[in-house]
C-alpha positions as CSV (number, residue, x, y, z in Angstrom):
1,X,128.4,126.5,124.3
2,X,126.3,123.7,124.0
3,X,123.6,122.6,122.3
4,X,120.4,124.4,123.2
5,X,122.2,126.9,125.0
6,X,121.7,130.6,124.8
7,X,123.2,133.5,125.8
8,X,121.3,135.4,128.7
9,X,122.6,138.9,127.7
10,X,120.7,138.4,124.4
11,X,117.6,138.2,126.3
12,X,117.6,141.0,128.6
13,X,117.0,144.9,127.6
14,X,114.7,143.9,124.9
15,X,113.5,147.0,123.7
16,X,109.8,147.5,123.0
17,X,108.6,150.6,121.8
18,X,105.3,149.9,122.7
19,X,104.4,153.4,121.4
20,X,104.2,152.1,117.6
21,X,101.1,152.6,115.6
22,X,100.4,149.1,115.5
23,X,97.6,147.9,113.3
24,X,95.5,145.2,115.2
25,X,93.9,142.5,113.4
26,X,90.3,141.8,113.6
27,X,89.5,138.3,113.3
28,X,85.9,138.7,113.3
29,X,85.7,141.4,110.7
30,X,84.9,139.3,107.8
31,X,83.0,136.7,109.9
32,X,80.0,135.1,108.1
33,X,77.1,132.7,109.3
34,X,78.1,130.2,106.8
35,X,74.6,129.7,105.2
36,X,74.8,128.1,101.9
37,X,71.9,127.5,99.5
38,X,72.0,126.2,95.6
39,X,69.7,124.7,93.6
40,X,69.4,121.3,91.4
41,X,67.7,119.8,88.9
42,X,68.6,116.3,89.7
43,X,66.3,114.4,92.5
44,X,67.5,113.2,95.9
45,X,68.4,109.5,94.5
46,X,70.0,110.5,91.4
47,X,72.2,113.0,94.1
48,X,72.5,109.4,96.2
49,X,74.0,106.9,93.2
50,X,76.3,110.1,92.3
51,X,77.8,110.0,95.8
52,X,77.8,106.5,96.0
53,X,79.9,106.3,92.3
54,X,82.0,109.0,93.5
55,X,83.0,106.9,96.7
56,X,83.5,103.9,94.8
57,X,86.1,105.4,93.0
58,X,88.4,106.4,96.1
59,X,88.0,102.0,96.1
60,X,90.1,101.7,93.0
């Protein structure tokens, strides 16, 4: 067989037992709205200054 070839007999007669007790995954089971709240003692100006300082650290 050449590169990328496959044996077609392997693709035939694949037995799948669909009566198995397979538990489905519920992707929405632990879904949240994503709300986040926090309190800070710093003013908006202090937080913006801190952010600018953090952004400046990446340039070095």
